[in-house]
KOLTI-503565 format. One record per atom (N, C-alpha, C): residue in three letters; x, y, z; atom name. Coordinates in pm, 1 decimal. Atoms other than C-alpha are relative to their C-alpha. Layout:
! residues N
   r       px       py       pz  a
 ALA        X        Y        Z CA
...
! end
This chain:
! residues 182
   r       px       py       pz  a
 MET     82.5   -118.9      0.0  N
 MET      0.0      0.0      0.0 CA
 MET     87.1    125.4      0.0  C
 LYS    -86.9   -117.0     -7.9  N
 LYS    282.6    240.7     86.2 CA
 LYS     60.8     34.1   -135.7  C
 LYS    -61.3    -22.9    131.0  N
 LYS    449.0    194.2   -252.0 CA
 LYS   -102.1     59.7    -96.5  C
 ASN    107.5    -49.7     85.9  N
 ASN    116.9    254.0   -430.4 CA
 ASN    -28.8    147.8     30.5  C
 ILE     26.5   -138.8    -40.9  N
 ILE     51.4    572.7   -230.6 CA
 ILE    114.1     90.6    -43.0  C
 LEU   -116.3    -81.7     37.7  N
 LEU    403.5    703.3   -283.6 CA
 LEU      9.5     19.0   -151.1  C
 THR    -12.3     -8.5    145.8  N
 THR    408.2    622.7   -654.3 CA
 THR    -98.9     98.3    -58.7  C
 TYR    102.1    -86.8     59.4  N
 TYR     79.8    790.6   -741.5 CA
 TYR      1.6    140.9     60.2  C
 GLY    -11.7   -131.6    -62.0  N
 GLY    127.3   1074.0   -492.9 CA
 GLY    114.2     80.1    -60.3  C
 LEU   -115.7    -67.9     58.2  N
 LEU    471.0   1156.3   -632.4 CA
 LEU    -23.1     37.2   -146.8  C
 ILE     29.4    -32.7    140.3  N
 ILE    355.2   1137.4   -994.3 CA
 ILE    -97.2    117.0     -6.8  C
 SER     98.0   -109.1     -3.9  N
 SER     57.2   1359.9   -916.1 CA
 SER     67.8    131.6     39.0  C
 GLY    -72.0   -119.7    -44.4  N
 GLY    280.0   1606.0   -730.9 CA
 GLY     96.0     52.9   -104.6  C
 THR    -91.5    -41.6    106.2  N
 THR    532.1   1611.1  -1013.7 CA
 THR    -76.0     71.7   -111.6  C
 ILE     79.3    -61.5    107.0  N
 ILE    262.1   1689.8  -1269.5 CA
 ILE    -47.5    139.2     39.9  C
 VAL     55.2   -129.8    -40.2  N
 VAL     96.9   1970.2  -1072.8 CA
 VAL    111.8    101.4     23.4  C
 SER   -111.9    -91.3    -23.2  N
 SER    432.0   2120.1   -971.5 CA
 SER     63.0     45.4   -131.2  C
 ALA    -61.9    -35.0    128.6  N
 ALA    575.3   2107.5  -1323.5 CA
 ALA    -86.5     98.7    -78.4  C
 ILE     88.5    -91.6     72.0  N
 ILE    270.5   2273.0  -1477.4 CA
 ILE      0.2    136.6     67.0  C
 MET     -2.7   -126.8    -72.1  N
 MET    268.8   2539.8  -1205.2 CA
 MET    130.0     74.1    -27.0  C
 LEU   -128.4    -65.7     21.6  N
 LEU    639.9   2612.4  -1243.8 CA
 LEU     12.5     50.7   -143.5  C
 PHE     -5.7    -42.4    140.1  N
 PHE    615.6   2623.6  -1622.1 CA
 PHE    -88.8    121.5    -23.8  C
 SER     92.8   -110.3     26.7  N
 SER    309.6   2848.3  -1626.4 CA
 SER     41.2    126.8     74.7  C
 MET    -43.1   -119.2    -74.0  N
 MET    440.8   3081.0  -1354.0 CA
 MET    122.6     61.9    -65.3  C
 ASN   -117.1    -52.4     69.7  N
 ASN    770.6   3112.8  -1537.0 CA
 ASN    -42.8     72.8   -127.2  C
 TYR     49.7    -62.8    122.4  N
 TYR    583.3   3188.8  -1858.1 CA
 TYR    -67.1    134.0     31.1  C
 PHE     73.0   -122.6    -32.6  N
 PHE    351.2   3444.0  -1699.0 CA
 PHE     90.6    106.7     60.0  C
 SER    -87.4    -99.7    -61.7  N
 SER    632.5   3611.0  -1504.2 CA
 SER     87.4     70.5   -103.3  C
 HIS    -81.3    -61.4    103.4  N
 HIS    815.9   3682.2  -1828.3 CA
 HIS    -82.7     61.8   -112.5  C
 CYS     86.0    -64.4     99.4  N
 CYS    515.5   3815.7  -2020.3 CA
 CYS     24.7    150.2      0.1  C
 GLU     -9.2   -145.6      9.8  N
 GLU    546.4   4166.5  -2146.4 CA
 GLU   -138.5     56.9     24.6  C
 GLY    130.3    -61.0    -27.4  N
 GLY    269.0   4392.6  -2021.4 CA
 GLY    -66.9    -67.3    118.2  C
 THR     72.0     54.0   -115.2  N
 THR     -0.8   4281.1  -1782.2 CA
 THR    -25.4   -149.6    -17.2  C
 VAL     26.3    143.5     -3.1  N
 VAL    -55.8   3920.8  -1686.6 CA
 VAL   -148.7    -20.0     24.4  C
 ASP    140.3     34.0    -20.8  N
 ASP   -402.8   3774.8  -1714.8 CA
 ASP     -6.6   -103.7    111.7  C
 TYR      0.2     89.8   -114.9  N
 TYR   -431.3   3629.6  -1366.1 CA
 TYR   -120.1    -94.2     -0.8  C
 THR    115.7     89.3     11.0  N
 THR   -775.1   3483.9  -1445.9 CA
 THR     38.1   -124.9    -78.8  C
 THR    -46.6    113.0     80.5  N
 THR   -622.6   3265.2  -1717.3 CA
 THR    100.2    -83.5     78.8  C
 SER    -99.4     69.5    -80.5  N
 SER   -335.7   3179.6  -1486.1 CA
 SER    -67.3    -87.3    106.1  C
 MET     71.7     78.5   -101.2  N
 MET   -578.6   3066.7  -1214.5 CA
 MET    -72.2   -118.4    -63.1  C
 LEU     68.6    110.1     67.2  N
 LEU   -779.0   2857.9  -1462.2 CA
 LEU     98.0   -111.4    -35.5  C
 ILE   -102.9     98.9     32.2  N
 ILE   -462.8   2685.6  -1580.5 CA
 ILE     44.0    -72.0    127.1  C
 GLY    -42.5     59.5   -126.8  N
 GLY   -359.4   2628.4  -1219.0 CA
 GLY    -99.5   -100.8     53.6  C
 TYR    100.3     91.9    -53.8  N
 TYR   -686.1   2474.1  -1106.8 CA
 TYR    -24.9   -118.3    -93.8  C
 ALA     13.4    111.1     94.3  N
 ALA   -714.7   2266.0  -1424.8 CA
 ALA    115.7    -98.9     17.8  C
 SER   -114.6     89.6    -21.0  N
 SER   -364.4   2130.3  -1362.3 CA
 SER    -14.9    -78.7    130.1  C
 MET     23.9     71.6   -125.7  N
 MET   -463.9   2041.7  -1006.1 CA
 MET    -96.7   -115.8    -22.7  C
 LEU     96.5    107.0     29.3  N
 LEU   -765.0   1845.7  -1130.4 CA
 LEU     63.6   -110.3    -84.0  C
 LEU    -69.2     97.5     84.4  N
 LEU   -554.3   1678.0  -1397.8 CA
 LEU     92.5    -87.7     84.7  C
 SER    -95.3     79.3    -79.3  N
 SER   -287.2   1573.1  -1150.6 CA
 SER    -72.2    -86.1    103.4  C
 PHE     73.7     78.0    -99.5  N
 PHE   -541.6   1461.1   -890.4 CA
 PHE    -79.8   -113.8    -62.9  C
 SER     64.6    115.1     63.6  N
 SER   -697.2   1230.0  -1149.6 CA
 SER     81.9   -126.5     26.0  C
 LEU    -84.4    115.6    -33.0  N
 LEU   -403.1   1005.2  -1062.9 CA
 LEU    -34.0    -57.8    137.1  C
 VAL     46.9     52.6   -128.6  N
 VAL   -547.3    973.9   -712.7 CA
 VAL   -105.3   -107.8    -26.7  C
 PHE    101.5     98.2     38.5  N
 PHE   -845.0    797.3   -870.3 CA
 PHE     67.5   -126.3    -52.6  C
 VAL    -70.5    114.9     59.0  N
 VAL   -611.1    574.6  -1070.9 CA
 VAL     73.4    -78.7    108.6  C
 GLY    -74.1     66.6   -106.3  N
 GLY   -401.0    498.7   -763.4 CA
 GLY    -89.0    -81.1     93.0  C
 VAL     92.1     72.7    -87.0  N
 VAL   -697.6    400.7   -546.4 CA
 VAL    -57.4   -120.4    -74.4  C
 LYS     53.9    110.4     80.1  N
 LYS   -844.8    188.8   -827.0 CA
 LYS    105.6   -109.6    -15.4  C
 ASN   -109.2     95.4     11.9  N
 ASN   -506.0     22.3   -877.2 CA
 ASN     13.8    -80.5    128.9  C
 TYR    -10.1     69.8   -128.2  N
 TYR   -485.7    -61.9   -506.7 CA
 TYR   -117.2    -95.8     19.0  C
 ARG    119.9     82.7    -17.6  N
 ARG   -844.3   -189.8   -497.2 CA
 ARG      6.1   -125.4    -87.0  C
 ASP      6.8    110.6     94.6  N
 ASP   -812.2   -408.8   -806.4 CA
 ASP    119.1    -94.6      6.2  C
 LYS   -119.2     84.8      5.2  N
 LYS   -453.5   -536.3   -781.9 CA
 LYS     45.7    -51.4    135.1  C
 PHE    -54.7     37.5   -130.0  N
 PHE   -379.0   -549.6   -411.7 CA
 PHE   -105.7    -32.4    104.4  C
 ASN    102.9     19.2   -102.7  N
 ASN   -712.9   -576.0   -233.7 CA
 ASN   -115.4    -86.2    -50.3  C
 GLY    100.3     94.3     46.9  N
 GLY   -903.2   -838.8   -430.5 CA
 GLY   -122.2     62.7    -65.1  C
 GLY    112.1    -64.6     67.8  N
 GLY  -1125.5   -589.0   -611.6 CA
 GLY    -99.3     66.9     92.9  C
 PHE     91.4    -59.6    -97.6  N
 PHE  -1285.1   -456.6   -293.0 CA
 PHE     71.7    105.9     82.1  C
 ILE    -56.0   -102.9    -87.6  N
 ILE  -1233.3   -146.7    -81.8 CA
 ILE   -114.9     73.8     67.4  C
 THR    102.8    -77.6    -71.3  N
 THR  -1432.1     35.7    182.6 CA
 THR     21.7    148.0    -28.5  C
 PHE    -12.2   -145.1     16.4  N
 PHE  -1498.8    407.4    166.6 CA
 PHE    115.7     52.7     84.9  C
 GLY   -103.4    -48.1    -91.9  N
 GLY  -1272.2    463.1    467.1 CA
 GLY    141.0    -30.0    -48.3  C
 LYS   -133.3     38.4     48.9  N
 LYS   -976.0    273.1    324.0 CA
 LYS     32.7     76.5   -128.1  C
 ALA    -22.3    -75.2    124.3  N
 ALA  -1018.8    438.7    -17.2 CA
 ALA     33.1    145.2     32.2  C
 PHE    -26.0   -139.2    -37.0  N
 PHE  -1032.4    781.4    147.9 CA
 PHE    137.4     14.1     64.0  C
 GLN   -132.1     -3.8    -63.4  N
 GLN   -724.9    704.5    358.9 CA
 GLN    110.2      0.2   -106.6  C
 ILE    -99.9      8.6    106.9  N
 ILE   -525.7    607.8     50.0 CA
 ILE     -0.4    127.8    -83.7  C
 ALA     12.5   -119.3     84.2  N
 ALA   -658.0    900.7   -155.6 CA
 ALA     54.6    123.9     70.0  C
 ILE    -43.2   -121.7    -69.3  N
 ILE   -593.9   1163.7    111.2 CA
 ILE    151.9      0.9     19.4  C
 LEU   -146.2      5.5    -10.6  N
 LEU   -235.6   1042.6    159.9 CA
 LEU     66.0     38.7   -132.7  C
 MET    -51.8    -39.9    131.9  N
 MET   -174.8   1074.7   -214.8 CA
 MET    -15.5    150.8    -19.4  C
 VAL     26.7   -143.7     12.0  N
 VAL   -332.0   1422.0   -207.8 CA
 VAL     99.8     79.7     84.1  C
 LEU    -95.0    -70.7    -86.2  N
 LEU   -108.8   1525.4     83.6 CA
 LEU    140.9      0.3    -58.9  C
 ILE   -132.5      6.0     64.4  N
 ILE    204.4   1409.2    -98.8 CA
 ILE      5.4     98.7   -116.4  C
 ALA      1.9    -88.9    116.7  N
 ALA    107.5   1592.2   -419.1 CA
 ALA     -8.5    146.0     43.1  C
 SER     16.2   -137.8    -47.1  N
 SER      0.0   1905.2   -231.5 CA
 SER    128.7     52.5     62.4  C
 THR   -125.8    -41.2    -63.1  N
 THR    322.3   1914.1    -31.0 CA
 THR    106.1     29.1   -105.4  C
 MET    -94.5    -26.6    109.1  N
 MET    527.4   1888.7   -349.2 CA
 MET    -32.0    133.8    -66.6  C
 TYR     44.6   -125.7     60.8  N
 TYR    323.3   2175.3   -496.7 CA
 TYR     40.4    118.6     87.9  C
 VAL    -32.5   -109.3    -93.1  N
 VAL    372.1   2390.2   -186.8 CA
 VAL    150.1     24.9      2.4  C
 ILE   -145.3    -15.5     -2.8  N
 ILE    745.7   2325.7   -170.4 CA
 ILE     49.1     63.4   -129.9  C
 SER    -39.5    -56.8    129.4  N
 SER    780.8   2400.6   -542.7 CA
 SER    -31.2    149.0     -6.6  C
 TRP     38.0   -141.4      5.8  N
 TRP    592.0   2728.0   -509.6 CA
 TRP     84.6     84.8     95.3  C
 VAL    -78.5    -77.2    -96.1  N
 VAL    779.2   2842.5   -198.1 CA
 VAL    141.6     22.8    -54.0  C
 ILE   -133.8    -15.4     59.0  N
 ILE   1114.9   2778.1   -366.5 CA
 ILE     -5.6     95.5   -118.6  C
 ASP     12.1    -86.1    117.9  N
 ASP   1001.6   2940.3   -691.2 CA
 ASP    -22.5    145.0     40.7  C
 TYR     32.5   -136.4    -41.9  N
 TYR    857.2   3241.8   -515.4 CA
 TYR    118.9     69.0     66.1  C
 PHE   -105.5    -66.9    -76.5  N
 PHE   1140.9   3315.8   -273.6 CA
 PHE    133.4     10.5    -74.0  C
 PHE   -129.7     -3.1     66.4  N
 PHE   1431.8   3236.4   -505.0 CA
 PHE     -4.2     52.5   -143.2  C
 PHE      3.4    -36.6    140.8  N
 PHE   1310.3   3311.2   -857.1 CA
 PHE   -101.6    109.0    -34.5  C
 MET    105.4    -97.5     30.5  N
 MET   1004.3   3537.7   -838.4 CA
 MET    -35.6     85.2    122.1  C
 PRO     30.0    -75.1   -122.2  N
 PRO   1038.0   3757.4   -528.9 CA
 PRO    -87.0    123.7    -24.0  C
 ASP     83.6   -117.0     31.8  N
 ASP    854.6   4039.7   -708.9 CA
 ASP   -142.5    -38.9    -40.8  C
 PHE    132.4     45.0     42.3  N
 PHE    546.9   3827.9   -783.9 CA
 PHE   -111.8     70.8     76.0  C
 MET    107.5    -59.4    -79.0  N
 MET    337.8   3966.2   -498.2 CA
 MET    -17.2    148.0    -33.5  C
 ASP     10.2   -141.5     39.3  N
 ASP    419.5   4324.9   -598.2 CA
 ASP    -74.8     14.1   -132.2  C
 LYS     67.8     -3.6    130.6  N
 LYS    312.3   4257.9   -956.9 CA
 LYS   -147.2    -37.8     12.8  C
 TYR    138.1     45.2    -20.7  N
 TYR      0.8   4073.8   -841.8 CA
 TYR    -82.9    110.9     64.8  C
 ALA     71.5   -108.3    -68.5  N
 ALA   -100.9   4354.7   -604.8 CA
 ALA    -25.3    116.6    -95.2  C
 GLU     13.3   -110.0     96.8  N
 GLU    -39.4   4614.8   -873.5 CA
 GLU   -111.2    -29.0   -101.3  C
 THR    103.3     39.1     96.4  N
 THR   -258.5   4424.7  -1119.7 CA
 THR   -138.9      3.0     63.8  C
 MET    130.8      0.2    -67.6  N
 MET   -540.9   4376.8   -866.1 CA
 MET    -49.3    143.0     24.0  C
 ILE     37.8   -140.5    -24.4  N
 ILE   -538.2   4747.5   -779.0 CA
 ILE    -37.2     68.2   -130.7  C
 GLN     32.1    -59.9    130.9  N
 GLN   -531.8   4848.1  -1146.6 CA
 GLN   -134.9    -50.5    -51.3  C
 ASN    130.3     54.8     40.1  N
 ASN   -824.8   4614.2  -1219.1 CA
 ASN   -113.2     67.4     76.3  C
 LEU     99.9    -68.3    -81.5  N
 LEU  -1015.5   4778.4   -935.2 CA
 LEU    -22.1    142.1    -51.7  C
 LYS     12.1   -135.6     56.0  N
 LYS   -941.6   5124.4  -1075.1 CA
 LYS    -74.4     -3.5   -132.4  C
 ASP     63.1     11.0    132.2  N
 ASP  -1044.4   5013.2  -1424.2 CA
 ASP   -148.8    -32.1     10.1  C
 SER    141.5     33.8    -17.2  N
 SER  -1376.0   4885.2  -1287.1 CA
 SER    -82.9    119.0     47.6  C
 GLY     72.2   -120.9    -41.4  N
 GLY  -1462.2   5237.0  -1172.7 CA
 GLY    -18.3     11.8    149.8  C
 ALA     10.8     -5.6   -145.9  N
 ALA  -1409.3   5187.8   -800.8 CA
 ALA     34.8    139.5     49.8  C
 SER    -26.7   -131.1    -59.7  N
 SER  -1403.2   5491.9   -577.2 CA
 SER    142.2      5.1     54.0  C
 ALA   -134.9    -19.1    -53.6  N
 ALA  -1078.3   5637.1   -444.1 CA
 ALA     13.9    -68.3    135.9  C
 ALA     -2.8     63.6   -131.4  N
 ALA  -1167.6   5507.0    -97.0 CA
 ALA     14.4   -151.5    -13.2  C
 GLU    -10.4    144.0     22.8  N
 GLU  -1213.3   5151.8   -229.6 CA
 GLU    140.5    -38.2    -46.4  C
 VAL   -135.1     25.6     50.4  N
 VAL   -882.3   5169.8   -414.8 CA
 VAL    101.1     12.0    114.0  C
 GLU    -91.2    -18.6   -113.2  N
 GLU   -707.4   5300.0   -104.3 CA
 GLU    -10.7   -117.2     98.0  C
 ALA     19.8    113.2    -91.0  N
 ALA   -859.0   5025.6    111.7 CA
 ALA     63.9   -126.3    -56.8  C
 LYS    -59.2    118.2     64.3  N
 LYS   -754.1   4757.1   -139.4 CA
 LYS    152.3      8.7      0.8  C
 THR   -145.0    -21.3     -1.2  N
 THR   -404.7   4907.1   -157.6 CA
 THR     57.5    -35.4    137.2  C
 LYS    -45.4     31.7   -136.2  N
 LYS   -368.9   4883.0    221.6 CA
 LYS    -11.0   -150.0     26.1  C
 GLU     20.7    143.6    -18.7  N
 GLU   -512.3   4530.0    223.3 CA
 GLU    109.2    -80.4    -70.1  C
 MET   -103.4     71.7     75.3  N
 MET   -267.7   4415.6    -44.2 CA
 MET    137.8     20.7     62.7  C
 ALA   -128.7    -26.1    -65.5  N
 ALA     24.4   4580.9    139.5 CA
 ALA     16.6    -88.4    123.8  C
 VAL     -3.9     86.7   -118.4  N
 VAL    -61.7   4391.7    460.4 CA
 VAL     22.2   -145.0    -43.1  C
 PHE    -13.7    137.3     48.1  N
 PHE    -99.1   4065.4    266.7 CA
 PHE    142.0    -24.0    -52.4  C
 ALA   -135.5     14.6     54.8  N
 ALA    231.7   4121.3     83.3 CA
 ALA    102.9    -10.0    111.8  C
 GLU    -91.9      6.9   -113.5  N
 GLU    406.4   4181.0    415.1 CA
 GLU     -6.9   -137.2     66.9  C
 ARG     16.6    133.7    -59.0  N
 ARG    262.9   3857.6    559.5 CA
 ARG     59.9   -107.0    -90.4  C
 TYR    -45.4     98.4     97.3  N
 TYR    355.7   3671.7    241.2 CA
 TYR    152.4    -12.9     -1.5  C
 LYS   -146.3      8.5    -10.2  N
 LYS    724.4   3742.6    312.6 CA
 LYS     43.0   -110.5     95.4  C
 ASN    -27.2    107.9    -93.4  N
 ASN    701.9   3477.4    584.3 CA
 ASN    -24.5   -133.3    -72.8  C
 PRO     17.0    126.6     72.4  N
 PRO    763.2   3132.6    426.5 CA
 PRO   -109.3    -90.7     57.8  C
 LEU    105.6     82.6    -58.9  N
 LEU    528.4   2961.6    674.2 CA
 LEU   -137.7     50.3    -42.1  C
 PHE    126.9    -56.9     45.4  N
 PHE    246.4   3199.9    582.0 CA
 PHE    -21.5    -33.2   -148.2  C
 THR      8.5     32.4    142.9  N
 THR    322.3   3147.4    213.7 CA
 THR    -39.6   -146.2    -19.3  C
 ALA     32.7    142.4     10.0  N
 ALA    311.9   2769.3    260.5 CA
 ALA   -145.5    -25.2     40.2  C
 MET    137.8     18.0    -45.5  N
 MET    -15.1   2788.9    454.7 CA
 MET    -99.1     47.2   -106.7  C
 MET     89.4    -53.5    103.4  N
 MET   -178.7   3005.4    185.9 CA
 MET      0.4    -90.5   -123.7  C
 THR     -9.8     86.9    116.7  N
 THR    -53.5   2771.1    -86.0 CA
 THR    -72.2   -132.2     25.2  C
 TYR     79.3    118.6    -34.1  N
 TYR   -194.5   2467.1     95.2 CA
 TYR   -148.9     29.2    -12.4  C
 MET    141.9    -36.0      8.4  N
 MET   -527.1   2651.6    115.1 CA
 MET    -46.5     11.7   -145.4  C
 GLU     31.1     -8.2    142.8  N
 GLU   -512.2   2685.6   -262.4 CA
 GLU    -24.9   -138.3    -59.1  C
 ILE      6.4    131.1     65.0  N
 ILE   -461.1   2319.3   -351.5 CA
 ILE    -72.0   -106.5     82.1  C
 LEU     53.3    107.2    -83.7  N
 LEU   -571.7   2108.9    -55.5 CA
 LEU   -151.3    -17.8     -7.1  C
 PRO    145.1     22.6     10.4  N
 PRO   -949.1   2174.7    -75.0 CA
 PRO    -40.1    -77.1   -125.8  C
 ILE     29.6     72.3    123.8  N
 ILE   -952.6   2051.5   -434.5 CA
 ILE     37.3   -146.6     16.8  C
 GLY    -42.3    137.0    -23.0  N
 GLY   -759.0   1742.6   -334.2 CA
 GLY    -94.4    -75.8     92.2  C
 ILE     94.0     65.3    -92.0  N
 ILE   -997.7   1668.4    -48.0 CA
 ILE   -129.0    -37.1    -73.2  C
 VAL    121.5     29.4     77.5  N
 VAL  -1296.9   1693.4   -283.0 CA
 VAL     24.1   -118.5    -93.1  C
 VAL    -33.1    111.9     89.1  N
 VAL  -1124.7   1461.9   -532.5 CA
 VAL     10.3   -129.9     79.9  C
 ALA    -11.9    120.3    -83.6  N
 ALA  -1042.2   1216.6   -251.5 CA
 ALA   -137.9    -51.2     41.7  C
 LEU    136.1     41.9    -38.2  N
 LEU  -1405.3   1214.6   -135.6 CA
 LEU    -75.1    -62.4   -117.6  C
 ILE     69.6     51.6    118.4  N
 ILE  -1544.7   1166.3   -486.4 CA
 ILE     58.8   -135.0    -40.9  C
 THR    -66.9    125.7     33.3  N
 THR  -1286.8    896.6   -561.0 CA
 THR    -44.3   -112.2     93.3  C
 SER     37.4    100.6    -99.0  N
 SER  -1372.9    712.2   -240.5 CA
 SER   -144.7    -44.3    -16.7  C
 LEU    141.1     34.9     22.1  N
 LEU  -1744.8    727.3   -312.4 CA
 LEU    -17.9    -86.1   -124.3  C
 ILE     14.4     72.5    127.0  N
 ILE  -1707.1    604.0   -668.4 CA
 ILE     61.6   -140.6      7.8  C
 LEU    -74.4    126.5      3.8  N
 LEU  -1455.7    326.1   -601.8 CA
 LEU    -29.9    -96.0    113.9  C
 ARG     29.2     92.7   -111.3  N
 ARG  -1590.7    181.6   -277.9 CA
 ARG    -75.0   -121.3    -55.9  C
 LYS     61.8    123.5     47.8  N
 LYS  -1689.3   -177.2   -331.2 CA
 LYS     21.0   -106.4    106.3  C
 LYS     -5.9    103.6   -102.3  N
 LYS  -1771.8   -431.5    -67.2 CA
 LYS    -23.7   -135.7    -65.6  C
 PRO     27.0    133.4     54.4  N
 PRO  -1765.3   -804.0   -127.2 CA
 PRO   -149.4    -28.8      8.6  C
 SER    143.4     30.6     -2.0  N
 SER  -2111.2   -923.5   -221.4 CA
 SER    -25.4   -115.0     96.8  C
 GLN     37.2    100.9    -98.0  N
 GLN  -2281.3  -1125.9     48.8 CA
 GLN    -77.7   -111.0    -70.4  C
 PRO     76.1    107.8     63.4  N
 PRO  -2408.2  -1470.1    -53.2 CA
 PRO   -146.5     10.2     44.4  C
 ALA    142.4     -4.9    -30.0  N
 ALA  -2785.4  -1487.0    -68.6 CA
 ALA    -33.2   -107.6    103.9  C
 ILE     39.7     93.1   -104.9  N
 ILE  -2940.1  -1651.6    235.8 CA
 ILE   -133.5    -60.2    -39.7  C
 ASP    120.8     68.6     38.0  N
 ASP  -3197.3  -1912.6    146.3 CA
 ASP    -83.2    -25.1    125.9  C
 THR     84.4     13.3   -118.4  N
 THR  -3482.8  -1891.9    395.5 CA
 THR    -99.0   -114.3    -11.0  C
 MET     97.7    110.2     15.6  N
 MET  -3673.2  -2191.9    264.8 CA
 MET     51.2   -126.8     52.9  C
! end
């Protein structure tokens, strides 16, 4: 079971981390403004794509190592461990990328969010409030533990949902023989 969890968790984590690193590198070198909406869509799509391996991993365990049967609890245990491995790889990749290769990301992101607010016709008070909010967030984001926590909050909920759905779909109990009452 451990090998199955590690294998699929590591593959899932490699996929989501590679796509994130590639896309962040691409977007960080774009000339002009970055479309953060597109970036978020790519990010969440890559998370779903990589977490599809959680389904494959649980199914592989059920069919090859557990006689074709698995309870919801066991499936969820296996799935959530794979999700935690993949999510941790994603978080570590982002923290390294952010602090060593993209330390200006938060400044660019804040600038874009404030400009979008201005472009939407927000009042000066709203823009000022958002500017202060982004400054506080950027200051907190300088702490690697805060950055890691925020990054887990980005990926982990999706992984938990995938683990729950996977466990519901793949649960399969051995069929009970029919009891003849005659």
